[in-house]
Structure formats: C-alpha cells, structure tokens
DODREN-273418 format. One line per 8 residues: their letters; for each residue x, y, z of C-alpha. Coordinates in nm, 3 decimals, decimal comma. Layout:
<rs>
A) X/Y/Z; ...
</rs>
This chain:
<rs>
MSLDDPLS) 3,162/0,437/-1,060; 3,166/0,824/-1,089; 2,909/1,018/-0,991; 2,796/1,120/-1,290; 2,680/0,764/-1,267; 2,298/0,759/-1,153; 2,352/0,496/-0,932; 2,647/0,638/-0,755
RERAHLTS) 2,469/0,949/-0,726; 2,205/0,845/-0,587; 2,403/0,571/-0,320; 2,582/0,975/-0,283; 2,235/1,135/-0,200; 2,179/0,750/0,043; 2,484/0,839/0,234; 2,406/1,218/0,262
SRAALRAM) 2,096/1,197/0,380; 2,210/0,906/0,658; 2,417/1,143/0,796; 2,197/1,460/0,813; 1,940/1,198/1,024; 2,199/1,108/1,226; 2,268/1,528/1,265; 1,883/1,559/1,314
REDVESLD) 1,943/1,274/1,591; 2,241/1,389/1,794; 2,106/1,792/1,773; 1,770/1,641/1,981; 2,045/1,421/2,231; 2,210/1,762/2,280; 1,971/1,886/2,408; 1,986/2,083/2,742
IADVTANW) 1,680/2,109/2,974; 1,779/2,234/3,246; 1,728/2,601/3,228; 1,385/2,590/3,067; 1,156/2,371/3,325; 1,017/2,500/3,653; 1,014/2,146/3,857; 1,104/1,789/3,828
VNAAVLQR) 0,777/1,647/3,695; 0,798/1,906/3,407; 1,116/1,806/3,306; 1,055/1,444/3,317; 0,781/1,537/3,054; 1,004/1,698/2,849; 1,279/1,413/2,897; 1,057/1,172/2,788
QIDDRIKA) 0,939/1,372/2,477; 1,274/1,442/2,431; 1,395/1,038/2,471; 1,072/0,898/2,261; 1,208/1,135/1,918; 1,584/0,997/1,950; 1,378/0,696/1,933; 1,208/0,795/1,632
LADLSHTP) 1,465/0,938/1,475; 1,691/0,607/1,459; 1,862/0,514/1,190; 1,779/0,123/1,058; 2,063/0,005/0,883; 1,885/-0,247/0,690; 1,639/-0,065/0,628; 1,576/0,189/0,319
LFFGRLDY) 1,577/0,570/0,419; 1,373/0,547/0,097; 1,256/0,390/-0,153; 1,130/0,641/-0,411; 1,165/1,001/-0,597; 0,919/1,184/-0,782; 0,983/1,434/-1,052; 0,784/1,701/-1,095
LHAPGADQ) 0,673/1,898/-1,376; 0,598/2,246/-1,300; 0,588/2,457/-1,008; 0,291/2,490/-0,745; 0,029/2,614/-0,891; -0,372/2,627/-0,751; -0,439/2,311/-0,942; -0,082/2,161/-1,010
AEGAEGER) 0,095/1,930/-0,765; 0,343/2,058/-0,450; 0,642/2,082/-0,626; 0,865/2,336/-0,831; 1,031/2,301/-1,188; 1,257/2,072/-1,200; 1,248/1,992/-0,817; 1,252/1,632/-0,694
FYIGRRHV) 1,172/1,461/-0,385; 1,293/1,185/-0,206; 1,013/0,969/-0,052; 1,068/0,745/0,250; 0,970/0,660/0,657; 1,047/0,980/0,769; 1,119/1,316/0,667; 1,495/1,436/0,709
HDAVGDPM) 1,616/1,764/0,606; 1,966/1,913/0,579; 2,154/2,157/0,863; 1,961/2,457/0,671; 1,645/2,257/0,710; 1,601/2,191/0,359; 1,391/1,858/0,295; 1,628/1,593/0,160
VIDWRAPV) 1,389/1,271/0,219; 1,006/1,317/0,263; 0,770/1,151/0,442; 0,568/0,927/0,292; 0,262/1,043/0,437; 0,295/1,382/0,298; 0,035/1,539/0,004; 0,358/1,542/-0,188
SQPFYRAS) 0,454/1,195/-0,210; 0,092/1,063/-0,263; 0,176/1,070/-0,661; 0,435/0,813/-0,608; 0,133/0,575/-0,543; -0,163/0,664/-0,715; 0,026/0,824/-1,032; -0,029/0,634/-1,387
KKDPMDVG) -0,017/0,631/-1,746; -0,383/0,798/-1,694; -0,275/1,069/-1,466; -0,005/1,169/-1,414; -0,125/1,342/-1,124; 0,193/1,625/-1,275; 0,503/1,354/-1,234; 0,734/1,342/-1,533
LRRRFGYT) 0,886/1,081/-1,367; 0,873/0,843/-1,119; 1,215/0,631/-0,995; 1,162/0,322/-0,751; 1,500/0,224/-0,599; 1,598/-0,163/-0,561; 1,809/-0,232/-0,224; 1,991/-0,530/-0,083
GGDLTAYE) 2,052/-0,488/0,307; 2,086/-0,162/0,359; 2,240/-0,095/0,018; 2,130/0,090/-0,279; 2,148/-0,155/-0,605; 1,945/-0,068/-0,827; 1,652/0,229/-1,007; 1,360/0,153/-1,191
DERLSDPA) 1,227/0,460/-1,395; 0,868/0,534/-1,524; 0,827/0,855/-1,779; 0,444/0,889/-1,663; 0,458/1,198/-1,948; 0,625/1,007/-2,164; 0,273/0,853/-2,419; 0,544/0,670/-2,602
EAEVVSAL) 0,637/0,442/-2,317; 0,434/0,144/-2,261; 0,301/0,137/-1,881; 0,440/-0,198/-1,695; 0,509/-0,388/-1,398; 0,741/-0,256/-1,217; 1,024/-0,567/-1,167; 1,140/-0,401/-0,825
LQAEIERP) 0,818/-0,371/-0,690; 0,733/-0,711/-0,805; 1,024/-0,790/-0,639; 0,976/-0,706/-0,256; 0,682/-0,779/-0,233; 0,801/-1,158/-0,327; 1,160/-1,091/-0,113; 1,125/-1,363/0,175
RVGPMRDI) 1,128/-1,273/0,515; 1,241/-1,424/0,792; 1,107/-1,213/1,155; 0,826/-1,029/1,216; 0,613/-0,916/0,943; 0,738/-0,547/0,788; 0,588/-0,260/0,662; 0,480/-0,242/0,288
VATIQPEQ) 0,569/0,107/0,272; 0,760/0,105/-0,027; 0,479/-0,146/-0,245; 0,139/0,040/-0,161; -0,121/0,002/-0,413; -0,343/0,287/-0,532; -0,623/0,052/-0,375; -0,452/0,065/-0,042
DEIVRSGL) -0,342/0,437/-0,055; -0,713/0,514/-0,060; -0,766/0,356/0,226; -0,513/0,413/0,448; -0,474/0,793/0,339; -0,895/0,839/0,395; -1,000/1,082/0,721; -1,023/1,001/1,074
SGSVCVQG) -1,388/1,127/1,140; -1,513/0,789/0,938; -1,456/0,448/1,033; -1,408/0,188/0,799; -1,428/-0,167/0,746; -1,169/-0,353/0,459; -1,237/-0,685/0,378; -1,024/-0,838/0,255
GPGTGKTA) -0,924/-1,243/0,134; -0,555/-1,380/0,250; -0,253/-1,220/0,053; -0,382/-0,888/-0,055; -0,226/-0,641/0,241; -0,538/-0,591/0,505; -0,351/-0,567/0,814; -0,094/-0,397/0,681
VGLHRVAY) -0,341/-0,134/0,505; -0,479/-0,103/0,886; -0,101/0,006/1,052; 0,009/0,198/0,736; -0,352/0,437/0,847; -0,286/0,461/1,204; 0,046/0,543/1,112; -0,101/0,830/0,819
LLYAHRER) -0,337/0,930/1,086; -0,121/1,005/1,329; 0,052/1,200/1,103; -0,212/1,380/0,992; -0,364/1,447/1,352; -0,070/1,427/1,581; -0,206/1,619/1,833; -0,600/1,481/1,874
LARTGTLV) -0,460/1,138/1,854; -0,158/1,271/2,115; -0,464/1,372/2,331; -0,703/1,076/2,283; -0,521/0,835/2,201; -0,510/0,505/1,954; -0,501/0,157/2,006; -0,433/-0,217/1,828
IGPNRSFL) -0,673/-0,497/1,909; -0,543/-0,807/1,735; -0,655/-1,200/1,796; -0,388/-1,323/1,994; -0,041/-1,254/2,193; 0,144/-1,460/1,884; -0,023/-1,176/1,597; 0,059/-0,908/1,798
HYIEQVLP) 0,445/-0,998/1,833; 0,416/-1,061/1,467; 0,324/-0,737/1,364; 0,476/-0,551/1,650; 0,800/-0,415/1,398; 0,570/-0,280/1,156; 0,492/0,134/1,310; 0,838/0,112/1,493
ALGELEVK) 0,945/0,093/1,187; 0,775/0,413/1,053; 0,856/0,681/1,350; 0,558/0,575/1,592; 0,652/0,447/1,924; 0,269/0,541/2,097; 0,056/0,318/1,899; -0,060/0,111/2,229
QATVDDLV) -0,166/-0,277/2,092; -0,437/-0,525/2,315; -0,648/-0,834/2,256; -0,985/-0,810/2,369; -0,911/-1,005/2,608; -0,684/-0,742/2,758; -0,911/-0,515/2,702; -1,201/-0,700/2,948
AHVELRGA) -0,929/-0,819/3,223; -1,143/-0,756/3,470; -1,082/-1,073/3,639; -0,837/-1,357/3,588; -0,871/-1,622/3,326; -0,921/-1,966/3,391; -1,177/-2,128/3,241; -1,327/-2,206/2,889
DGADAAVV) -1,686/-2,235/2,739; -1,842/-2,493/2,514; -1,931/-2,380/2,192; -2,294/-2,382/2,254; -2,245/-2,152/2,604; -2,013/-1,923/2,431; -2,231/-1,887/2,159; -2,520/-1,786/2,403
KGDARMAE) -2,270/-1,531/2,621; -2,139/-1,366/2,303; -2,506/-1,288/2,163; -2,557/-0,972/2,161; -2,919/-1,030/2,331; -2,734/-1,032/2,656; -2,650/-0,707/2,669; -3,052/-0,626/2,745
VLRRAVRS) -3,056/-0,973/3,059; -2,771/-0,756/3,189; -2,946/-0,427/3,185; -3,241/-0,555/3,342; -2,963/-0,727/3,595; -2,846/-0,394/3,680; -3,163/-0,154/3,708; -3,306/-0,471/3,904
HITLPVEP) -3,153/-0,318/4,192; -3,287/-0,013/4,229; -3,588/0,025/4,482; -3,830/0,300/4,515; -3,899/0,435/4,832; -4,135/0,379/5,074; -3,997/0,586/5,370; -3,972/0,951/5,404
VVVVRGSR) -3,574/1,093/5,448; -3,547/1,287/5,752; -3,211/1,492/5,743; -3,132/1,698/6,094; -2,956/1,986/6,105; -2,895/2,170/6,422; -3,251/2,191/6,625; -3,415/2,144/6,252
RWRVPAYE) -3,559/1,884/6,124; -3,589/1,811/5,681; -3,840/1,553/5,602; -3,893/1,448/5,198; -4,178/1,271/5,203; -4,115/0,910/5,015; -4,402/0,993/4,675; -4,088/1,273/4,555
LEEIVREL) -3,842/1,058/4,669; -4,012/0,781/4,394; -4,040/1,096/4,152; -3,675/1,145/4,180; -3,598/0,806/4,158; -3,866/0,781/3,829; -3,713/1,066/3,664; -3,319/0,927/3,695
MARDMRYG) -3,462/0,552/3,549; -3,572/0,760/3,240; -3,279/0,968/3,202; -3,094/0,640/3,134; -2,816/0,710/3,266; -2,525/0,489/3,353; -2,642/0,374/3,695; -2,306/0,502/3,882
AARDALPQ) -2,382/0,858/3,716; -2,716/0,798/3,774; -2,673/0,703/4,239; -2,385/1,010/4,234; -2,679/1,201/4,098; -2,932/1,069/4,338; -2,789/1,224/4,689; -2,750/1,543/4,526
RIAHAVLV) -3,115/1,551/4,382; -3,228/1,459/4,752; -3,023/1,727/4,850; -3,204/2,033/4,647; -3,523/1,891/4,741; -3,463/1,952/5,123; -3,287/2,317/4,991; -3,615/2,392/4,789
QMERSGEA) -3,773/2,379/5,154; -3,556/2,575/5,333; -3,553/2,828/5,055; -3,949/2,834/5,127; -3,837/2,890/5,508; -3,700/3,197/5,480; -3,333/3,044/5,511; -3,046/3,153/5,213
PDDRVQDS) -2,820/2,802/5,157; -2,548/2,733/4,929; -2,359/2,471/4,723; -2,150/2,398/5,056; -2,499/2,348/5,252; -2,629/2,129/4,965; -2,330/1,953/4,906; -2,328/1,915/5,323
VARNAAVK) -2,673/1,767/5,340; -2,602/1,487/5,021; -2,324/1,383/5,244; -2,574/1,382/5,579; -2,638/0,982/5,757; -2,987/0,945/5,625; -2,893/1,049/5,230; -2,655/0,813/5,186
AAVKVLWP) -2,805/0,520/5,384; -3,144/0,639/5,133; -2,931/0,590/4,846; -2,775/0,227/4,982; -3,136/0,093/5,019; -3,340/0,323/4,649; -2,953/0,269/4,398; -2,712/0,073/4,621
AVDPAKLV) -2,330/0,062/4,451; -2,340/-0,259/4,186; -2,024/-0,509/4,162; -2,002/-0,619/3,849; -1,824/-0,922/3,854; -2,057/-1,016/4,135; -2,400/-0,967/3,923; -2,230/-1,168/3,682
LRLLSDAE) -2,177/-1,464/3,915; -2,527/-1,422/4,030; -2,700/-1,448/3,726; -2,460/-1,731/3,586; -2,499/-1,938/3,935; -2,853/-1,850/4,023; -3,129/-1,980/3,769; -3,414/-1,813/3,885
FLAEHAEG) -3,240/-1,478/3,905; -3,154/-1,550/3,534; -3,496/-1,651/3,426; -3,621/-1,324/3,551; -3,428/-1,096/3,351; -3,388/-1,334/3,073; -3,796/-1,399/3,064; -3,850/-1,322/2,656
VFSEDEQK) -3,490/-1,285/2,552; -3,344/-1,596/2,592; -3,530/-1,978/2,586; -3,494/-2,222/2,856; -3,201/-2,432/2,707; -3,053/-2,119/2,613; -3,055/-2,010/3,015; -2,962/-2,374/3,116
CVLWERPA) -2,666/-2,356/2,834; -2,500/-2,083/3,020; -2,566/-2,161/3,399; -2,275/-2,308/3,550; -2,305/-2,671/3,657; -2,102/-2,610/3,991; -2,180/-2,225/4,139; -1,839/-2,057/4,240
RSVRAAKW) -1,853/-1,900/4,594; -1,705/-1,581/4,532; -1,572/-1,376/4,250; -1,195/-1,509/4,295; -1,252/-1,870/4,321; -1,499/-1,852/3,988; -1,321/-2,069/3,696; -1,469/-1,699/3,449
SSADAVLI) -1,363/-1,779/3,071; -1,294/-1,488/2,796; -1,721/-1,475/2,753; -1,705/-1,412/3,115; -1,526/-1,100/3,110; -1,661/-0,946/2,848; -1,978/-0,954/3,009; -1,858/-0,835/3,285
DEVTDLVA) -1,714/-0,559/3,096; -2,035/-0,483/2,959; -2,167/-0,426/3,318; -1,852/-0,159/3,422; -2,012/-0,021/3,140; -2,377/-0,019/3,221; -2,215/0,117/3,595; -1,969/0,393/3,495
RTHSLGHV) -1,881/0,535/3,092; -1,621/0,308/2,947; -1,295/0,533/2,833; -1,296/0,632/2,465; -0,981/0,655/2,177; -0,930/0,892/1,926; -0,877/0,552/1,694; -0,921/0,196/1,727
VLDEAQDL) -0,821/-0,077/1,480; -0,987/-0,456/1,483; -0,783/-0,692/1,248; -0,871/-1,018/1,217; -1,224/-0,889/1,297; -1,448/-1,206/1,180; -1,386/-1,422/1,478; -1,571/-1,133/1,758
SPMQYRAV) -1,886/-1,198/1,896; -2,212/-0,949/1,925; -2,045/-0,882/2,269; -1,679/-0,840/2,176; -1,800/-0,571/1,961; -1,954/-0,420/2,189; -1,646/-0,417/2,405; -1,412/-0,275/2,120
GRRCTTGS) -1,717/-0,032/2,022; -1,703/0,114/2,390; -1,350/0,172/2,328; -1,371/0,444/2,080; -1,780/0,544/2,104; -1,657/0,977/1,991; -1,351/0,820/1,791; -1,340/0,619/1,472
ATVLGDLA) -1,207/0,273/1,401; -1,055/0,097/1,071; -1,213/-0,333/1,121; -0,984/-0,545/0,936; -1,093/-0,873/0,836; -1,236/-1,147/0,610; -1,554/-1,361/0,605; -1,441/-1,656/0,490
QGTTPWAT) -1,186/-1,678/0,773; -1,393/-1,697/1,057; -1,331/-1,958/1,296; -1,529/-1,951/1,587; -1,873/-2,082/1,604; -1,990/-1,758/1,659; -1,838/-1,534/1,342; -2,009/-1,295/1,166
RSWAEALR) -2,111/-1,359/0,869; -2,203/-1,026/0,703; -1,978/-0,642/0,811; -2,323/-0,457/0,853; -2,480/-0,639/1,141; -2,058/-0,632/1,344; -2,071/-0,293/1,221; -2,411/-0,224/1,374
HLGKEEAV) -2,321/-0,387/1,718; -1,951/-0,196/1,704; -2,193/0,084/1,717; -2,030/0,160/1,367; -2,319/0,125/1,203; -2,145/0,433/0,900; -1,857/0,287/0,791; -1,779/0,225/0,475
VEELTVGF) -1,692/-0,155/0,374; -1,418/-0,130/0,142; -1,329/-0,493/-0,044; -1,000/-0,566/-0,148; -0,941/-0,866/-0,424; -0,635/-0,856/-0,505; -0,330/-1,029/-0,372; -0,007/-0,992/-0,390
RVPRDVIA) 0,156/-1,193/-0,121; -0,026/-1,562/-0,183; 0,113/-1,773/-0,505; -0,154/-1,763/-0,766; -0,208/-2,205/-0,750; -0,235/-2,216/-0,349; -0,479/-1,950/-0,303; -0,695/-2,090/-0,607
YASRLLPH) -0,646/-2,457/-0,457; -0,787/-2,277/-0,143; -1,057/-2,122/-0,312; -1,214/-2,420/-0,353; -1,355/-2,410/0,004; -1,541/-2,054/-0,072; -1,882/-2,203/-0,202; -1,883/-2,314/0,119
IAPGLAPV) -1,768/-2,150/0,409; -1,866/-1,812/0,252; -2,084/-1,825/-0,073; -2,139/-1,573/-0,258; -1,727/-1,406/-0,138; -1,559/-1,286/-0,451; -1,183/-1,545/-0,453; -0,905/-1,315/-0,424
SSVRENPG) -0,710/-1,269/-0,730; -0,340/-1,307/-0,695; -0,083/-1,161/-0,909; 0,182/-1,334/-0,831; 0,251/-1,686/-1,014; 0,511/-1,982/-0,860; 0,528/-2,244/-1,093; 0,595/-2,584/-0,915
AFEVREAV) 0,592/-2,413/-0,562; 0,279/-2,560/-0,467; 0,214/-3,010/-0,445; -0,020/-3,197/-0,212; 0,183/-3,456/-0,166; 0,049/-3,863/0,014; 0,205/-3,932/0,328; 0,389/-4,302/0,265
NGADDVVA) 0,558/-4,282/0,629; 0,333/-4,047/0,853; 0,580/-3,805/1,118; 0,845/-3,844/0,906; 0,748/-3,720/0,555; 0,629/-3,429/0,731; 0,958/-3,362/0,895; 1,102/-3,435/0,486
ACAEALER) 0,911/-3,163/0,359; 1,018/-2,927/0,644; 1,370/-2,992/0,542; 1,366/-2,941/0,170; 1,177/-2,612/0,252; 1,511/-2,522/0,516; 1,664/-2,526/0,165; 1,526/-2,247/0,015
EGSVGLIA) 1,549/-1,901/0,143; 1,321/-1,790/0,410; 1,055/-1,818/0,660; 0,903/-2,171/0,662; 0,614/-2,240/0,899; 0,484/-2,632/0,966; 0,120/-2,581/1,031; -0,042/-2,854/1,142
ADARIPAL) -0,419/-2,985/1,334; -0,374/-2,869/1,717; -0,388/-3,253/1,858; -0,088/-3,314/1,659; 0,168/-3,041/1,740; 0,308/-3,279/2,016; 0,388/-3,605/1,785; 0,491/-3,328/1,506
AAALADGG) 0,721/-3,149/1,792; 0,864/-3,487/1,860; 0,967/-3,644/1,540; 1,130/-3,293/1,433; 1,329/-3,270/1,743; 1,421/-3,701/1,642; 1,481/-3,556/1,253; 1,740/-3,310/1,430
LTYLGPGE) 1,533/-3,009/1,334; 1,526/-2,729/1,579; 1,208/-2,561/1,521; 1,001/-2,208/1,713; 0,679/-2,184/1,879; 0,464/-1,853/1,712; 0,497/-1,559/1,808; 0,890/-1,640/1,816
ETTAQTRL) 1,113/-1,415/1,668; 1,299/-1,651/1,372; 1,651/-1,608/1,289; 1,881/-1,702/1,026; 1,958/-2,030/1,208; 1,611/-2,115/1,295; 1,369/-2,040/1,041; 1,156/-2,306/1,145
TLVPASLA) 0,847/-2,279/1,366; 0,550/-2,521/1,417; 0,248/-2,364/1,435; -0,048/-2,486/1,532; -0,386/-2,425/1,364; -0,528/-2,234/1,607; -0,341/-1,960/1,616; -0,201/-1,981/1,227
KGLEYDYV) -0,440/-1,651/1,145; -0,273/-1,380/1,041; 0,073/-1,488/1,025; 0,294/-1,562/0,694; 0,589/-1,789/0,575; 0,787/-1,813/0,292; 0,715/-2,149/0,259; 0,425/-2,361/0,464
VLDEPAAV) 0,365/-2,746/0,521; 0,016/-2,831/0,580; -0,005/-3,116/0,781; -0,311/-3,399/0,766; -0,582/-3,130/0,621; -0,833/-3,375/0,714; -0,743/-3,377/1,129; -0,759/-2,947/1,133
VDGEPDER) -1,091/-2,972/0,997; -1,239/-3,245/1,209; -1,036/-3,060/1,534; -1,319/-2,757/1,515; -1,657/-2,774/1,704; -1,877/-2,817/1,318; -1,792/-2,902/0,964; -1,771/-2,567/0,834
TGLRRLYV) -1,524/-2,384/1,132; -1,369/-2,655/1,078; -1,322/-2,611/0,658; -1,278/-2,218/0,722; -0,959/-2,319/0,975; -0,832/-2,499/0,656; -0,900/-2,241/0,422; -0,676/-2,001/0,708
ALTRAVSG) -0,340/-2,295/0,730; -0,391/-2,309/0,327; -0,317/-1,963/0,280; -0,017/-1,900/0,545; 0,222/-1,966/0,164; 0,367/-1,611/0,073; 0,643/-1,885/-0,140; 0,562/-2,249/-0,157
LVVVHAAE) 0,321/-2,449/-0,019; 0,334/-2,862/0,044; 0,012/-3,052/0,206; 0,121/-3,329/0,307; -0,144/-3,594/0,397; -0,236/-3,940/0,521; -0,591/-3,949/0,553; -0,851/-3,872/0,269
LPEQLGGA) -0,837/-3,491/0,191; -1,196/-3,267/0,245; -1,411/-3,425/0,000; -1,490/-3,020/-0,050; -1,094/-2,956/-0,182; -1,219/-3,131/-0,511; -1,001/-3,466/-0,725; -0,676/-3,400/-0,815
L) -0,495/-3,024/-0,905
</rs>
C-alpha cells in the first residue's frame, strides 16, 4: 500500500507517534539530576518522580496509542471548539508530542477531545469528521468515519464501537476509554468539588465510569490531588485485582486501592458475626452508643489542682476546673484534642493568677505549667486516655457497660445480640470481626480526627452497612466522592435500601444521583432473564435495557449426570474465544473443583489472572460481584439462593451471578429453579 491509501497514512501516523513517545521516554531516562539537587533527600524525591514519569510513558504494545480522530471545521473562537480550520486531533490514552512540541496524540481528557464522546448529528460541536480506529492487538487494521456536518449522511451505530464493546477478554478489566458513551462521559467529566452517586445495573459500565472519573480528575486537578490523595475502595481483593490495571493503562500510577477492611485494620480479624449481630453492629445508632461510651470516661473534678513553682503555690479550685471541663465538653471537640487542650487551659488559669500577683509569665511558662506533675495527674483523672480497641472490647464483653450506654438506643434483645458469649481477656486474644473493626475505627475517630483525602471512589457501595459508610465518609470529609453501585445487587443482610439513606451516612447528602440504564456488556436475553428477579429484590428499580443481542448464547439446561454436565458445559464454553467463569454456591465449590480436575479442565480462583492457556475460573457466588467473563456457566441457582441467610439476599446473589456473562450464559440445574425466575424461556 502507498501512503495515498488512508489506512496506510494512519498506520504511518501510529508508527511516528510510537517513535515520538519512545523519544519522550528516552529524554526522561537521560536526565542527569546530579547538579540540581541540594541533598540526598531531594535527589531521592526527584528520582522517584522521574521513575514514575518513565513508567507513565510506557508504550503498551497491545494497547492502541490512539483510537480516534477529530477533524474540526473552524479555527478557535469565542463560540467555537478549540481547533484550527482544517486541523485534526488524534485522541488517545495520553498526550504525545514530537521533537518540536507539536501534539501527535491528544489526551482523551483534554477539552478538545470531548466532542469525540459527545458530538452527534444534532450537535456536531464543530466537528466535521469523527474517525474511529479498529485494532488487532497493537496493529491498526480498520477505520470508520462519521461525517457529522453532512446532513445527507444518516446516523448509524458504529460497527467498530460495537465490536470493541463486545471484544472477548482474557485477564483483568480493561479501560473503556475508546467506548465511553455520552451519558457516561458527562459523569466522568463532572467537577471535583461535587460528589456523584451512580446507580447502574449490570453491564452499564459504572465501575469503568468511576475509574475513568478518577483519571479525569487527576488530569484536571493534578496539583491539588497530588497533595490530598485519591483512593479506590472495592468489596474484596479479587475485585481490586480485577480492576487494578485500568488506571495504569491510562498513565495514572498513584491511585491507591483498598477494601473497607483495609481502611479499618486496627486489629487482626479472626472472627465472624452472625447476620443478626452484624446488622446491629452496622446500624448507625451504634455511633451514638460509642460516643456515649467514650465520653463516659470524663470525670468532673472534686478537688483543686495545686501547682508548685519555686516557693509559690498556685491553686486552681475545683469549681474553676469544672467550668473548664464543661466548656471543653460543650465544644464537642475530638476527645483526644480536648484532652490535649485541658492541661493548657489549666495552665492558663494559673498564669492568670500569676499576672494578678504582678508576675509577667510568657508562653514558655504556660507550657511548663501544663507539663507540671500535678496538672498531668489531674488530666489523667478528669480526662483519661481512651484506647479504642479496649473500649469496644469492654462494650462487647460487659453487659452492664453496654446497657448503660445503649439505653434508649438499642433494645435488650439487640444488646444481647452483639454481646460476646465468651468475653475475650485482651485485645490481642479477641476474635474480632469486620464489623467490630469498624466500631474501633469509629472510636478512633472520636478520639482523633481521621485523615481526609481529596477524592474517594466507593464501588459496590450497596453492600455497606451504615457504620461502614461512616468509616468511608471519614476518609473524604474535606474531599469529594464517587459512589458506584446497584441496589438490586445488594447481597448483605444490611444492604442499603436507598441511595439517599446511604449518602446521608456517608456525609454526602448533597451528592447528585445519576442512573445508568443502558447496558453495553450483558446480552439482551441474559439481562431480560435476570430481570425477572427485580420485582422481588428491588421493586421500582428500572431494568437495564441492553443494546446487545447474541442469539443462541443463552441456555437453561437440566442436569442429568450431575457435576459431569457442569464440566461438559464448561468444556463447550472453552471452545469459544474468551474467558469462562463457572459460578456456584460457595458450598458446592469443593465438589465442582474435584469434578473439573477429573474432567481434565484446569482452572483458576477469583483474583488469579487468566491467560490464553488457562481461561476457566471457578468462582464462589459470594465473590462474583463486579467480575465479568465472556461466558458463564451457572451451577444450581437454587443452591445459590439457599446459601444466603434469607431469601431476598439469596435472590440478589442469584441476580449477580446471572449477570456476569458478557457473551453467553448456560444455567445448569438438577433441582427446581427458584419460582421467581418464572416458567419456561
């Protein structure tokens, strides 16, 4: 092909762009910082920044460097897009410039790139032509044009866009930067100052939207977020492993990821609560019980404080001490901050007496008085230090202590529900649960303020308890949040019933709630089948409308030979391209693992990265949330429902399992299907 051929020209631009990116990386690698750093600390910091920059400039050979092109109609003006007449921009994952600084690829987050996602026939946004590129591996193999300014050209669904959405996947979640839809782009580019809650059914891309929003915010507010930090919170380690490559693929390496358990890891978790106990411990009312328990340590004075300095004795009477203590209590300060302030307030009372007697004490004298043994002893009695873990230990072990502070908050039955049958002798010996750790975190914040980040993304948020929401909210009190979830996929007994309630506990009542109802990943017949459960698990919630059709990719089979039929279904799925997930009730996993081994099928566990050689993952239903597979074999739906403590939670777990498939689903059952799924297909 000659360069007169459009595809050849685009391939040539790709080759030049890759060379330019390589040159940008080599420029950074060749930097000599020996003469520009004052000391080894500065050198280490600068070297780390250089290393991060080198990583960010990596050229991923199997990832397209650019995926689109915009040809603008006019030169820049007050009412026009940022582009010169006849100028074109290649849209990609990161900015690439040539040797003289001219852009060869524009970052997808730049304002000039926005029309790639938003422009339409009705509103072309000054774009004459939008070109999408198709790739096989890292090779540019096709292109497709939309002439937005030509009224004679009909608006059609992009075949390349559809192919990219439906492309089989092996390995972790990938970015959707090439396929972001207008309604998704609006959420991605919303401002840093406001919090956003995204309600999205299966396959609507809510997780990807949240991750791309982080990438956008880091682009638009890099300096601010570099100071304050960002965090992505997911439901479990398997999920975090699944999504961990999305942001690095977009050049963002500094975003930390954690589970809620990671955030509140004050103690080692060795125990588990029953559903009833976990619900009470996760109830927002527990915050008031803990507040009362903390403040119960404060004691009003009955004796004066006498400070001896040289030959003089300074006496602060009990009534004056009581005024100081009551004032600090009324200010509702953090317990620890008030405790730190108390010796200074007592010292100030002594300094007032000194001044009245003709002395002229300064700040150094006040600090010295505050450190006086008599003042320290008084503070120890009046406002003793509180160990959060020890306090929660006592609350869960001592029925009288709990009853004293839970009076009027929890009923006697609720109190009995959370009390340990065998009180632990120490913090280290206690078998702490996840819910207990959240209580300790609440007390820790009552004692000392939790550090707040600039932005927090909370995924699969529907499963959090009110107390867990409070724990996350403490991490973004001065920042903003992106909350992602689906009320229909709440699979804990304490799952939230409304986003308004969840946002209130999070401390983000002002957050805008956006709903994504168009599915791009789950086939239409699969989501329609799963949606039969919605009236029973989330009445009033709009079902997802899928844009995908895969005739023949959905089947419900009655098992005749038990696990052998499940293994056969997996073998059939592996004949197709892409990843395969076998999802089953947790209790059935060992038997299915043995059957797969007997059938000669190798498999991985959730969180392990699939490869071209091993594409089958055996997934307990409890860990399926947030994961996707090209083909899913679902074993015994009734067992999935029965594996949960109540029917509603079980049906929600089943809804999650049914909606993990991107290209095809086979349901294999020997027992009767749950009646909520209705009759025949």
